[in-house]
C-alpha positions in Angstrom: -0.3 0.0 -0.1 1.3 3.4 -1.1 0.5 7.1 0.9 1.0 11.0 -0.7 2.7 13.3 1.1 -1.5 14.5 1.6 -1.5 11.6 4.4 1.9 11.7 6.1 0.9 15.4 6.6 -2.2 14.4 8.2 0.1 12.4 10.7 2.0 15.6 11.0 -1.3 17.9 11.9 -2.6 15.6 14.2 -5.8 13.0 13.3 -6.7 9.5 12.9 -5.4 8.0 9.9 -4.7 4.3 9.2 -1.5 3.1 8.5 -1.7 -0.5 6.7 -3.7 -2.2 8.9 -3.8 -0.1 11.8 -5.7 3.0 12.8 -3.7 5.7 14.0 -4.9 8.3 16.5 -2.0 11.1 16.0 -1.6 13.9 18.9 -0.3 17.1 17.5 0.1 18.0 21.3 3.6 19.0 21.9 4.3 17.4 18.3 7.2 18.4 15.8 8.3 17.4 12.3 10.8 15.4 13.9 8.8 13.6 17.1 4.9 13.3 16.8 3.3 11.3 19.4 1.3 8.2 18.0 -0.6 5.9 20.7 0.7 2.5 20.5 3.1 3.3 18.1 5.7 6.0 19.4 6.8 8.7 17.5 7.4 9.5 13.5 10.9 9.4 13.1 12.6 10.8 9.7 13.6 6.9 9.6 9.8 6.0 9.4 8.8 8.7 6.6 11.7 7.6 4.7 10.4 4.0 4.9 7.0 5.0 3.7 6.3 4.7 -0.2 5.2 8.2 -2.0 4.6 7.8 -5.8 0.8 8.6 -5.8 1.7 12.6 -5.8 3.5 12.0 -9.5 0.4 9.9 -10.2 -2.3 12.9 -9.1 -0.1 15.6 -11.1 0.3 13.5 -14.2 -3.8 13.2 -14.0 -4.2 17.4 -13.1 -1.9 18.1 -16.1 -4.3 15.6 -18.6 -7.3 17.2 -17.5 -5.9 20.7 -17.6 -4.3 19.7 -21.5 -7.9 18.4 -22.0 -9.7 21.7 -21.2 -7.8 23.3 -23.0 -9.1 24.7 -26.2 -7.3 26.0 -29.4 -10.2 26.7 -31.5 -12.5 28.1 -29.5 -14.8 29.6 -32.3 -15.3 25.7 -33.6 -16.9 25.0 -30.4 -20.3 23.1 -31.6 -19.1 23.3 -34.9 -18.2 20.6 -37.2 -16.4 19.8 -40.5 -16.6 16.7 -43.2 -13.6 15.0 -42.8 -13.7 14.2 -47.0 -11.9 15.3 -50.1 -15.4 15.9 -52.3 -18.4 16.2 -50.7 -20.4 14.5 -47.8 -24.0 13.8 -47.9 -26.5 15.1 -45.7 -29.5 13.1 -45.0 -33.2 13.6 -43.8 -32.5 11.3 -41.2 -30.2 9.2 -39.7 -30.2 6.4 -42.0 -28.1 5.9 -45.2 -31.3 4.9 -46.7 -32.5 8.2 -46.0 -33.3 11.0 -48.6 -29.8 13.2 -49.5 -30.9 16.9 -48.8 -27.8 18.4 -49.1 -23.8 18.4 -49.4 -20.7 19.4 -47.5 -18.1 20.3 -48.9 -14.3 20.4 -47.4 -14.3 24.0 -46.4 -18.1 23.8 -45.5 -18.8 24.5 -41.6 -22.2 23.2 -39.6 -23.2 24.0 -36.2 -23.5 20.6 -34.1 -27.4 20.1 -32.8 -26.8 16.5 -31.6 -24.8 13.2 -31.8 -26.3 10.4 -31.4 -25.9 6.6 -32.8 -23.2 7.3 -35.1 -24.7 10.2 -36.5 -24.3 13.9 -36.4 -27.5 16.3 -36.9 -26.3 19.5 -38.5 -27.4 23.0 -39.7 -25.3 24.8 -42.1 -26.9 27.6 -44.1 -30.1 26.5 -45.6 -29.5 22.6 -44.7 -30.6 20.7 -42.0 -29.7 17.0 -41.7 -27.5 13.9 -40.7 -24.2 13.2 -41.5 -21.7 9.9 -40.9 -20.0 10.4 -37.5 -17.4 8.5 -39.8 -16.6 11.4 -41.7 -16.9 14.2 -39.0 -14.2 16.2 -37.4 -15.9 18.2 -34.1 -14.2 21.1 -32.1 -10.4 21.5 -32.3 -9.9 19.0 -34.7 -12.5 20.9 -37.2 -10.6 24.3 -36.4 -7.1 22.5 -37.2 -8.6 21.3 -40.4 -10.1 24.6 -41.4 -6.8 26.0 -40.3 -4.9 24.0 -43.1 -7.5 24.3 -46.0 -9.4 27.1 -45.8 -7.9 30.4 -47.0 -7.3 33.1 -44.6 -6.9 37.0 -44.5 -6.2 39.6 -42.3 -7.7 42.8 -40.9 -6.0 45.7 -39.6 -7.2 46.4 -36.2 -5.0 49.4 -35.6 -4.7 52.9 -36.8 -1.9 52.6 -38.6 0.2 49.1 -39.1 3.8 48.9 -40.3 4.4 45.9 -42.7 8.2 44.9 -42.3 10.6 43.0 -44.9 11.2 40.7 -41.9 9.6 39.2 -39.2 11.1 42.2 -36.8 10.6 45.2 -35.5 14.1 46.4 -36.4 13.2 45.3 -40.0 12.9 47.6 -42.8 9.1 49.5 -42.9 7.8 47.8 -46.5 4.8 50.3 -46.1 1.8 51.5 -43.6 -1.3 50.0 -44.2 -4.5 51.8 -42.9 -7.2 50.4 -40.2 -9.7 48.3 -41.8 -7.6 46.8 -44.7 -7.7 43.5 -45.7 -4.9 41.3 -47.2 -4.7 37.5 -48.0 -2.3 35.9 -45.6 0.4 33.5 -47.2 1.5 32.4 -43.7 1.1 32.0 -40.2 4.7 32.0 -38.0 4.7 32.4 -34.1 4.3 36.1 -33.7 4.4 37.4 -36.9 1.9 37.0 -40.4 3.3 37.2 -43.8 0.8 38.6 -45.8 0.3 39.2 -49.4 1.3 42.9 -50.7 1.4 42.7 -54.7 4.4 41.2 -56.5 6.3 40.8 -52.8 5.1 39.6 -49.0 5.5 41.4 -45.6 5.1 40.6 -41.6 2.7 42.2 -39.5 2.1 41.4 -36.0 -0.2 39.2 -34.5 -1.1 41.6 -31.9 -2.7 44.2 -34.3 -4.5 42.5 -36.6 -7.8 39.9 -36.9 -6.7 36.6 -38.5 -10.3 35.1 -40.8 -10.9 31.8 -42.1 -13.2 31.9 -45.1 -15.2 29.1 -44.8 -18.5 28.0 -46.6 -21.5 25.9 -45.5 -23.2 23.1 -46.7 -25.0 23.5 -49.9 -28.9 21.6 -50.8 -29.6 19.9 -53.7 -31.3 22.9 -55.0 -28.6 25.5 -54.6 -26.2 22.8 -56.1 -28.5 22.1 -59.4 -28.7 26.0 -59.4 -25.3 26.7 -59.8 -24.7 23.8 -62.4 -26.8 25.6 -64.7 -25.5 28.5 -63.8 -22.2 27.3 -65.1 -23.6 25.8 -68.2 -25.3 28.8 -69.3 -22.1 30.5 -68.3 -20.2 28.3 -70.7 -22.5 28.8 -73.5 -22.6 32.1 -73.2 -18.7 32.2 -73.4 -18.9 30.3 -76.2 -21.4 32.7 -78.0 -19.3 35.9 -76.7 -16.1 33.9 -78.2 -17.2 33.6 -81.6 -18.8 37.2 -82.1 -15.3 38.0 -80.4 -13.9 36.1 -83.6 -15.5 38.3 -86.1 -14.7 41.4 -84.5 -11.1 40.3 -84.2 -11.0 39.6 -88.1 -12.9 43.5 -88.7 -10.3 44.9 -86.4 -7.2 43.7 -88.1 -4.8 46.5 -89.7 -2.9 44.6 -91.7 -2.4 40.9 -92.9 0.3 39.5 -94.5 0.4 36.4 -96.2 3.3 34.7 -97.4 3.3 31.6 -99.9 6.2 29.3 -99.9 7.5 27.8 -103.2 4.9 25.0 -104.0 3.4 24.2 -100.7 0.3 25.0 -99.4 1.3 26.2 -96.0 0.7 29.5 -95.2 2.2 32.3 -92.7 -0.5 34.8 -91.5 0.6 37.9 -89.1 -2.0 40.0 -87.6 -1.6 43.0 -85.2 -4.5 44.0 -83.3 -4.9 48.0 -82.5 -5.6 47.6 -78.8 -8.1 50.1 -77.0 -6.3 51.8 -74.1 -8.6 52.3 -71.3 -8.8 55.9 -69.9 -6.0 57.2 -67.6 -7.1 57.0 -63.8 -6.2 59.6 -61.1 -5.6 57.2 -58.5 -4.2 53.6 -57.9 -0.8 52.1 -58.5 -0.3 48.5 -59.0 -0.5 47.3 -55.0 -3.5 49.5 -54.4 -5.8 47.7 -56.9 -4.2 44.1 -56.0 -4.9 44.8 -52.6 -8.7 46.3 -53.4 -9.7 42.8 -55.2 -8.0 40.2 -52.9 -10.2 42.1 -49.9 -13.4 40.0 -51.9 -11.5 37.1 -52.0 -14.4 34.3 -50.4 -17.5 36.3 -51.7 -19.6 34.9 -54.5 -19.4 34.0 -58.1 -22.9 35.2 -59.5 -23.2 34.7 -63.3 -24.0 38.2 -65.1 -23.1 39.6 -61.5 -21.1 42.4 -61.1 -21.1 43.1 -57.0 -17.7 42.5 -55.3 -19.7 41.6 -52.4 -22.9 39.9 -53.6 -22.2 38.4 -56.5 -19.9 38.3 -59.9 -18.9 37.0 -62.7 -15.1 36.9 -63.9 -15.1 39.6 -66.2 -17.7 41.7 -63.6 -14.8 41.4 -61.0 -11.8 42.7 -63.0 -14.7 45.4 -64.8 -15.8 46.4 -60.6 -12.5 46.3 -59.1 -10.8 48.8 -61.9 -13.8 51.0 -61.9 -12.5 51.6 -58.2 -10.3 53.4 -59.5 -11.4 55.1 -62.6 -10.5 52.9 -64.7 -13.6 51.7 -67.6 -13.1 48.1 -68.8 -15.7 46.4 -71.3 -18.1 44.3 -69.8 -17.0 40.6 -71.2 -13.7 38.7 -70.8 -13.6 38.4 -74.9 -13.9 42.6 -75.4 -11.5 43.1 -72.1 -8.1 41.3 -74.2 -8.8 44.7 -75.7 -8.8 47.0 -73.4 -4.8 48.3 -72.6 -1.6 47.1 -74.5 -1.8 43.5 -75.1 1.3 41.9 -73.6 3.3 38.3 -73.5 2.0 36.1 -70.7 5.7 36.0 -69.8 5.9 39.6 -68.7 3.0 40.6 -66.6 2.9 42.5 -63.9 0.5 42.7 -60.5 -2.8 44.1 -61.6 -2.5 42.7 -65.5 -5.4 40.8 -67.1 -4.7 37.2 -68.2 -7.2 35.3 -70.4 -8.2 31.7 -70.7 -9.8 29.9 -73.7 -12.9 27.7 -74.0 -11.0 24.2 -75.0 -8.2 26.5 -76.8 -10.5 27.9 -78.9 -12.1 31.5 -77.9 -11.4 33.3 -75.2 -13.9 32.8 -72.2 -12.1 33.5 -68.5 -10.0 36.4 -67.7 -8.1 36.7 -64.0 -6.1 39.3 -62.5 -2.2 39.0 -61.8 -1.3 39.1 -58.1 2.5 38.3 -58.8 4.1 35.2 -57.2 2.6 33.3 -60.1 -1.0 33.7 -59.0 -4.1 35.3 -60.0 -7.5 36.4 -58.1 -10.3 35.9 -60.1 -14.0 35.1 -59.6 -14.0 31.1 -60.7 -17.0 29.6 -60.4 -20.0 29.6 -58.6 -18.8 26.7 -56.2 -15.9 28.3 -55.1 -16.1 32.2 -55.7 -14.0 35.0 -55.5 -10.4 32.5 -55.2 -6.6 33.0 -55.5 -5.0 30.5 -57.6 -1.9 29.3 -59.9 -1.9 31.4 -63.1 -1.4 28.2 -64.9 -3.7 26.3 -63.2 -5.0 26.2 -67.3 -2.8 27.7 -69.8 -3.3 31.6 -70.5 -3.8 32.2 -74.1 -3.1 36.1 -73.6 -2.5 39.2 -71.4 -3.4 42.9 -71.4 -1.6 46.0 -69.0 -4.3 48.4 -67.9 -1.9 50.2 -65.8 1.2 51.8 -68.3 4.1 52.2 -66.3 
């Protein structure tokens, strides 16, 4: 039998304690640490104390440490929340059964509120969806927060009047720029005390103390919403093809010169076409960095075919048009026409703020994005993803246009 120091302390203070098979009455009168009278035993000596195994204290401390660790919440915003532990999507069912009707889907970046967990199923609410998901594919609480931290885009909002952006993770480092309160920037990486943010064609570091980091999560989608998005995407593709066909005719009419060379008796010909770009009107404000940073603050907002609202929904060309309109530039409405704004440039010479264009199956222009530096673009991608940051070569660009000539 082993005893803690608490039990031995009781012997010192005077009480009835049990030692082995004996109940001892400790008499505190005249007792000292070295010599405490015990009825029928004599005195507790240092030798006696040394003979009593005392190992439970360490176990108690370990239990306390374990309990403290268990009570530590790393992601408090995810208490009572969950995410789907899947790569594609997780079915949300009307009842807790695989035979029940599917009412919606949770995609990897979607967060749901946990209503109850029972018999292998979790009832959730998320967006316009309410139903059950299998516990086999659920991450909850801190696990959900960790997943969101890994896969969801992050942005920061400046919470102080003016914040210095440093070249390195040190207050002794050079100040790259000062950004005002309320500004939003894309997060590149999170370090111990510093956050690396995207400025334009470079990154800088800001202190965690003065910013609020936001995870750009989504919600579950009902089957009706998914169907509507698919129909919108199909209509957008058809419209892009129609506009591209019209653009092809427009290109021919705007050709300023065409030279055809016939080589010997071969039927092969070489055609050189020079198009005259239509520059956008000059603006009174807007550097490349300002334009890019303004565009990045709308990352996470929805894609809406035919829309031009940077907050409530826009399509790809509506996004670039509206961003540049903020700085006084007037761009055409469609991606096939925006390539004629500004100055056409080779793709490998793009700078932050330039526009990149992508074709439909290599035939016609159907998408436009803004280059932000470091091989990346920001664009209103699809109704599923909304406004996002992507690698510029997620598809092969077919052209580029420079709006800001500097």
